[in-house]
A tleap script that builds the chain and sets N, CA, C and O, in Angstrom:
source leaprc.protein.ff14SB
mol = sequence {
  NMET LYS THR ALA VAL TYR ASN ALA LYS GLU
  HIE LEU LYS SER PHE PHE TYR THR LYS PHE
  LEU LEU LEU SER LYS ASN LEU LYS GLU GLY
  LEU SER GLY LEU GLY VAL VAL GLU VAL ILE
  LEU ILE LEU LEU VAL ILE VAL SER LEU ILE
  LEU ILE PHE LYS SER GLN ILE THR THR ILE
  ILE ASN THR LEU PHE LYS SER ILE LYS THR
  GLN ILE LYS SER CILE
}
set mol.1.N position { 0.971 -1.084 -0.389 }
set mol.1.CA position { 0.036 0.241 0.333 }
set mol.1.C position { 0.705 1.414 0.436 }
set mol.1.O position { 0.231 2.488 0.068 }
set mol.2.N position { 2.334 1.201 1.162 }
set mol.2.CA position { 2.631 2.378 1.095 }
set mol.2.C position { 3.611 2.705 -0.135 }
set mol.2.O position { 3.983 3.860 -0.343 }
set mol.3.N position { 4.140 1.268 -1.202 }
set mol.3.CA position { 4.769 2.122 -2.074 }
set mol.3.C position { 4.182 2.482 -3.139 }
set mol.3.O position { 4.677 3.074 -4.098 }
set mol.4.N position { 1.892 1.727 -2.815 }
set mol.4.CA position { 1.746 2.819 -4.870 }
set mol.4.C position { 1.193 3.802 -3.844 }
set mol.4.O position { 1.697 4.907 -4.042 }
set mol.5.N position { 0.647 3.804 -3.188 }
set mol.5.CA position { 0.791 5.086 -2.233 }
set mol.5.C position { 2.080 6.854 -3.199 }
set mol.5.O position { 1.886 7.950 -3.725 }
set mol.6.N position { 3.737 5.537 -2.671 }
set mol.6.CA position { 4.889 6.645 -3.390 }
set mol.6.C position { 4.523 7.097 -4.011 }
set mol.6.O position { 4.063 8.239 -3.994 }
set mol.7.N position { 4.643 5.800 -5.395 }
set mol.7.CA position { 4.408 6.175 -6.469 }
set mol.7.C position { 3.354 7.393 -7.069 }
set mol.7.O position { 3.311 8.465 -7.672 }
set mol.8.N position { 2.551 6.339 -6.406 }
set mol.8.CA position { 1.218 7.885 -7.108 }
set mol.8.C position { 1.861 9.317 -6.498 }
set mol.8.O position { 2.017 10.160 -7.382 }
set mol.9.N position { 2.235 9.716 -5.244 }
set mol.9.CA position { 3.060 11.210 -5.004 }
set mol.9.C position { 4.168 11.305 -5.883 }
set mol.9.O position { 4.175 12.430 -6.382 }
set mol.10.N position { 5.581 10.255 -6.488 }
set mol.10.CA position { 6.520 10.811 -7.526 }
set mol.10.C position { 5.757 11.037 -8.722 }
set mol.10.O position { 5.847 12.102 -9.332 }
set mol.11.N position { 4.918 9.983 -9.138 }
set mol.11.CA position { 4.162 10.043 -10.384 }
set mol.11.C position { 3.520 11.972 -10.314 }
set mol.11.O position { 4.194 12.888 -10.784 }
set mol.12.N position { 2.602 12.112 -9.862 }
set mol.12.CA position { 2.368 13.967 -8.319 }
set mol.12.C position { 3.267 14.455 -8.772 }
set mol.12.O position { 3.187 14.734 -9.969 }
set mol.13.N position { 4.277 14.718 -8.181 }
set mol.13.CA position { 5.442 15.033 -8.059 }
set mol.13.C position { 6.522 15.647 -10.077 }
set mol.13.O position { 7.019 16.674 -10.538 }
set mol.14.N position { 6.371 14.599 -10.401 }
set mol.14.CA position { 7.271 14.224 -11.931 }
set mol.14.C position { 6.588 15.194 -13.006 }
set mol.14.O position { 7.098 15.878 -13.894 }
set mol.15.N position { 4.898 14.967 -12.512 }
set mol.15.CA position { 3.640 15.943 -13.309 }
set mol.15.C position { 3.443 17.295 -13.143 }
set mol.15.O position { 2.882 17.897 -14.057 }
set mol.16.N position { 3.910 18.092 -11.829 }
set mol.16.CA position { 3.738 18.734 -11.660 }
set mol.16.C position { 4.655 19.270 -11.817 }
set mol.16.O position { 4.355 20.419 -12.140 }
set mol.17.N position { 5.908 19.113 -11.780 }
set mol.17.CA position { 6.997 19.956 -11.895 }
set mol.17.C position { 7.617 19.976 -13.025 }
set mol.17.O position { 8.466 20.865 -13.076 }
set mol.18.N position { 7.474 19.024 -14.411 }
set mol.18.CA position { 7.271 19.207 -15.359 }
set mol.18.C position { 5.735 20.330 -16.385 }
set mol.18.O position { 5.398 20.688 -17.513 }
set mol.19.N position { 5.375 20.403 -15.083 }
set mol.19.CA position { 3.656 22.287 -15.644 }
set mol.19.C position { 4.509 22.673 -15.141 }
set mol.19.O position { 4.006 23.567 -14.460 }
set mol.20.N position { 5.358 22.674 -14.975 }
set mol.20.CA position { 6.032 23.779 -14.685 }
set mol.20.C position { 7.523 24.288 -14.853 }
set mol.20.O position { 8.515 24.813 -14.347 }
set mol.21.N position { 7.308 24.091 -15.237 }
set mol.21.CA position { 8.519 23.495 -16.467 }
set mol.21.C position { 8.051 24.311 -17.867 }
set mol.21.O position { 8.759 25.133 -18.449 }
set mol.22.N position { 7.039 24.002 -18.170 }
set mol.22.CA position { 6.112 24.803 -18.947 }
set mol.22.C position { 6.060 25.771 -18.502 }
set mol.22.O position { 6.920 26.614 -18.758 }
set mol.23.N position { 4.973 26.032 -17.622 }
set mol.23.CA position { 4.530 27.109 -17.008 }
set mol.23.C position { 6.114 28.340 -16.683 }
set mol.23.O position { 6.024 29.567 -16.727 }
set mol.24.N position { 7.092 27.750 -16.454 }
set mol.24.CA position { 8.605 29.294 -16.544 }
set mol.24.C position { 8.296 29.274 -17.938 }
set mol.24.O position { 7.470 30.084 -18.360 }
set mol.25.N position { 8.919 28.353 -18.815 }
set mol.25.CA position { 9.476 28.385 -19.730 }
set mol.25.C position { 8.109 29.622 -20.814 }
set mol.25.O position { 8.703 30.557 -21.352 }
set mol.26.N position { 7.153 29.615 -20.975 }
set mol.26.CA position { 5.587 30.523 -21.299 }
set mol.26.C position { 5.745 31.229 -20.878 }
set mol.26.O position { 5.341 32.144 -21.596 }
set mol.27.N position { 6.370 31.831 -19.496 }
set mol.27.CA position { 6.278 32.911 -18.456 }
set mol.27.C position { 8.153 34.340 -18.965 }
set mol.27.O position { 8.360 35.522 -18.691 }
set mol.28.N position { 8.908 33.382 -19.662 }
set mol.28.CA position { 9.548 33.507 -20.847 }
set mol.28.C position { 9.432 34.617 -22.100 }
set mol.28.O position { 9.821 35.728 -22.460 }
set mol.29.N position { 8.384 33.173 -22.595 }
set mol.29.CA position { 9.038 33.126 -23.814 }
set mol.29.C position { 7.746 35.173 -24.294 }
set mol.29.O position { 7.943 35.865 -25.293 }
set mol.30.N position { 6.555 35.506 -23.076 }
set mol.30.CA position { 5.935 36.023 -22.941 }
set mol.30.C position { 4.764 35.078 -22.614 }
set mol.30.O position { 4.920 33.874 -22.412 }
set mol.31.N position { 3.881 35.551 -22.587 }
set mol.31.CA position { 2.137 35.052 -22.612 }
set mol.31.C position { 1.301 35.022 -24.249 }
set mol.31.O position { 0.338 35.702 -24.602 }
set mol.32.N position { 1.799 34.348 -24.760 }
set mol.32.CA position { 1.339 34.384 -26.455 }
set mol.32.C position { 1.158 32.915 -26.202 }
set mol.32.O position { 0.023 32.532 -26.483 }
set mol.33.N position { 1.880 32.092 -25.797 }
set mol.33.CA position { 1.595 30.486 -25.660 }
set mol.33.C position { 0.701 29.691 -24.033 }
set mol.33.O position { 0.813 28.615 -23.445 }
set mol.34.N position { 0.091 30.591 -23.894 }
set mol.34.CA position { -0.534 30.200 -22.256 }
set mol.34.C position { -2.204 30.468 -22.772 }
set mol.34.O position { -2.453 31.482 -23.425 }
set mol.35.N position { -2.979 29.774 -22.528 }
set mol.35.CA position { -4.018 30.289 -22.165 }
set mol.35.C position { -4.596 30.057 -20.740 }
set mol.35.O position { -4.149 29.592 -19.691 }
set mol.36.N position { -5.871 30.621 -21.182 }
set mol.36.CA position { -7.376 30.987 -19.923 }
set mol.36.C position { -7.218 29.650 -19.368 }
set mol.36.O position { -7.129 29.532 -18.145 }
set mol.37.N position { -7.179 28.754 -20.034 }
set mol.37.CA position { -8.008 27.050 -20.118 }
set mol.37.C position { -6.672 26.257 -18.461 }
set mol.37.O position { -6.894 25.787 -17.345 }
set mol.38.N position { -5.465 26.528 -19.252 }
set mol.38.CA position { -4.287 26.467 -19.202 }
set mol.38.C position { -4.300 26.919 -17.720 }
set mol.38.O position { -4.680 25.957 -17.052 }
set mol.39.N position { -4.135 27.598 -17.221 }
set mol.39.CA position { -3.939 28.006 -16.101 }
set mol.39.C position { -4.744 27.743 -14.562 }
set mol.39.O position { -4.291 27.541 -13.435 }
set mol.40.N position { -6.713 27.892 -15.309 }
set mol.40.CA position { -7.022 27.350 -14.410 }
set mol.40.C position { -7.554 26.128 -14.573 }
set mol.40.O position { -8.745 25.817 -14.611 }
set mol.41.N position { -6.802 25.597 -14.647 }
set mol.41.CA position { -6.101 23.981 -14.576 }
set mol.41.C position { -5.355 23.208 -13.228 }
set mol.41.O position { -5.411 22.372 -12.327 }
set mol.42.N position { -4.570 24.341 -13.991 }
set mol.42.CA position { -3.136 24.620 -13.133 }
set mol.42.C position { -3.104 24.754 -11.267 }
set mol.42.O position { -2.478 24.409 -10.265 }
set mol.43.N position { -4.831 25.882 -11.972 }
set mol.43.CA position { -4.558 26.243 -10.641 }
set mol.43.C position { -6.202 25.502 -9.594 }
set mol.43.O position { -6.603 25.722 -8.451 }
set mol.44.N position { -6.726 24.599 -10.739 }
set mol.44.CA position { -7.571 23.501 -9.810 }
set mol.44.C position { -6.923 22.123 -9.532 }
set mol.44.O position { -7.434 21.105 -9.064 }
set mol.45.N position { -5.935 22.313 -9.857 }
set mol.45.CA position { -4.997 20.800 -9.449 }
set mol.45.C position { -4.181 21.571 -8.177 }
set mol.45.O position { -4.636 21.382 -7.049 }
set mol.46.N position { -3.603 21.990 -8.251 }
set mol.46.CA position { -2.980 22.611 -6.867 }
set mol.46.C position { -4.182 22.469 -6.032 }
set mol.46.O position { -4.464 21.421 -5.451 }
set mol.47.N position { -4.910 23.586 -5.984 }
set mol.47.CA position { -5.959 23.496 -4.671 }
set mol.47.C position { -6.445 22.683 -4.381 }
set mol.47.O position { -6.899 22.694 -3.237 }
set mol.48.N position { -6.734 20.979 -5.589 }
set mol.48.CA position { -6.997 19.389 -5.224 }
set mol.48.C position { -6.154 18.799 -4.453 }
set mol.48.O position { -6.533 18.061 -3.544 }
set mol.49.N position { -4.333 19.147 -4.818 }
set mol.49.CA position { -3.551 19.007 -3.885 }
set mol.49.C position { -3.716 19.080 -2.510 }
set mol.49.O position { -3.525 18.144 -1.733 }
set mol.50.N position { -4.123 20.363 -2.174 }
set mol.50.CA position { -3.562 20.833 -1.078 }
set mol.50.C position { -4.908 20.222 -0.446 }
set mol.50.O position { -4.883 19.202 0.243 }
set mol.51.N position { -6.195 20.998 -0.767 }
set mol.51.CA position { -7.062 19.925 0.166 }
set mol.51.C position { -7.218 18.721 0.478 }
set mol.51.O position { -8.096 18.539 1.322 }
set mol.52.N position { -6.403 17.339 -0.092 }
set mol.52.CA position { -5.739 16.509 -0.375 }
set mol.52.C position { -5.014 16.290 0.909 }
set mol.52.O position { -5.254 15.670 1.945 }
set mol.53.N position { -4.261 16.859 0.564 }
set mol.53.CA position { -3.065 16.068 1.710 }
set mol.53.C position { -2.752 17.500 2.192 }
set mol.53.O position { -1.898 18.191 1.639 }
set mol.54.N position { -3.664 18.019 3.513 }
set mol.54.CA position { -4.257 18.885 3.700 }
set mol.54.C position { -3.610 18.750 5.171 }
set mol.54.O position { -3.020 19.453 5.992 }
set mol.55.N position { -4.006 17.614 5.038 }
set mol.55.CA position { -3.319 17.422 7.200 }
set mol.55.C position { -2.365 17.120 7.315 }
set mol.55.O position { -1.900 17.204 8.452 }
set mol.56.N position { -1.425 16.541 6.112 }
set mol.56.CA position { -0.068 15.870 6.063 }
set mol.56.C position { 0.605 17.624 6.244 }
set mol.56.O position { 1.628 17.930 6.856 }
set mol.57.N position { -0.081 18.306 5.706 }
set mol.57.CA position { 0.372 19.562 5.198 }
set mol.57.C position { 0.966 20.717 6.496 }
set mol.57.O position { 2.025 21.319 6.675 }
set mol.58.N position { -1.086 20.574 7.652 }
set mol.58.CA position { -1.320 20.569 8.658 }
set mol.58.C position { -0.108 20.594 9.240 }
set mol.58.O position { 0.357 21.661 9.641 }
set mol.59.N position { 0.646 19.271 9.379 }
set mol.59.CA position { 1.312 18.585 10.461 }
set mol.59.C position { 2.732 19.035 10.684 }
set mol.59.O position { 3.446 18.926 11.681 }
set mol.60.N position { 3.052 19.783 9.027 }
set mol.60.CA position { 4.845 19.882 8.530 }
set mol.60.C position { 4.483 20.848 8.935 }
set mol.60.O position { 4.286 20.467 10.089 }
set mol.61.N position { 4.106 22.264 8.941 }
set mol.61.CA position { 3.900 23.252 9.010 }
set mol.61.C position { 3.751 23.483 11.330 }
set mol.61.O position { 4.356 24.275 12.052 }
set mol.62.N position { 2.950 22.648 11.620 }
set mol.62.CA position { 3.209 22.070 13.058 }
set mol.62.C position { 3.882 22.581 13.997 }
set mol.62.O position { 3.887 23.567 14.734 }
set mol.63.N position { 4.811 21.074 13.646 }
set mol.63.CA position { 6.225 20.599 13.977 }
set mol.63.C position { 7.072 22.075 13.702 }
set mol.63.O position { 7.451 22.874 14.558 }
set mol.64.N position { 7.262 22.170 11.938 }
set mol.64.CA position { 7.825 23.829 12.043 }
set mol.64.C position { 8.141 24.588 13.188 }
set mol.64.O position { 9.172 24.598 13.861 }
set mol.65.N position { 7.070 25.233 13.305 }
set mol.65.CA position { 7.021 26.505 14.395 }
set mol.65.C position { 7.838 26.081 15.774 }
set mol.65.O position { 8.845 26.447 16.381 }
set mol.66.N position { 6.323 24.643 15.952 }
set mol.66.CA position { 6.989 24.005 17.196 }
set mol.66.C position { 8.839 24.325 17.755 }
set mol.66.O position { 9.474 24.725 18.731 }
set mol.67.N position { 8.981 23.968 16.768 }
set mol.67.CA position { 10.397 23.396 16.464 }
set mol.67.C position { 11.885 25.095 16.934 }
set mol.67.O position { 12.921 25.359 17.542 }
set mol.68.N position { 10.679 25.728 15.938 }
set mol.68.CA position { 10.983 26.895 15.461 }
set mol.68.C position { 10.683 27.856 17.059 }
set mol.68.O position { 11.366 28.872 17.185 }
set mol.69.N position { 10.078 27.644 17.756 }
set mol.69.CA position { 9.009 27.994 18.929 }
set mol.69.C position { 11.199 27.126 20.151 }
set mol.69.O position { 12.034 27.848 20.697 }
set mol.70.N position { 11.213 26.401 20.104 }
set mol.70.CA position { 11.746 25.318 21.040 }
set mol.70.C position { 13.215 26.232 20.524 }
set mol.70.O position { 13.433 27.188 21.269 }
set mol.71.N position { 13.878 26.124 19.769 }
set mol.71.CA position { 14.575 27.047 19.450 }
set mol.71.C position { 15.597 28.541 19.683 }
set mol.71.O position { 16.706 29.035 19.888 }
set mol.72.N position { 14.151 28.717 19.451 }
set mol.72.CA position { 13.673 30.893 19.805 }
set mol.72.C position { 13.967 30.348 21.838 }
set mol.72.O position { 14.891 30.730 22.557 }
set mol.73.N position { 13.115 29.648 22.115 }
set mol.73.CA position { 14.081 29.512 24.341 }
set mol.73.C position { 15.027 28.842 24.464 }
set mol.73.O position { 15.330 28.690 25.647 }
set mol.74.N position { 15.788 28.253 23.629 }
set mol.74.CA position { 17.028 28.137 24.011 }
set mol.74.C position { 18.236 29.425 24.079 }
set mol.74.O position { 19.162 29.881 24.749 }
set mol.75.N position { 17.379 29.613 22.748 }
set mol.75.CA position { 19.378 30.833 22.294 }
set mol.75.C position { 18.673 32.581 23.917 }
set mol.75.O position { 19.390 33.562 24.118 }
savepdb mol mol.pdb
quit
């Protein structure tokens, strides 16, 4: 089960990395090839990923803030 989840995460990472590279390339060349539909789809996918992994993101952020607080107290 963990390997299937890991493979899905890696596939999503590579998908979004390629989309990010295409988007950055289009921004460098000007927005001539970038349509509204593509931007909306990319934003929709990003928002859906945030909603899917909301608990994991919250856990990571809370852990970071706890770590920062403990390091500040030790100073």
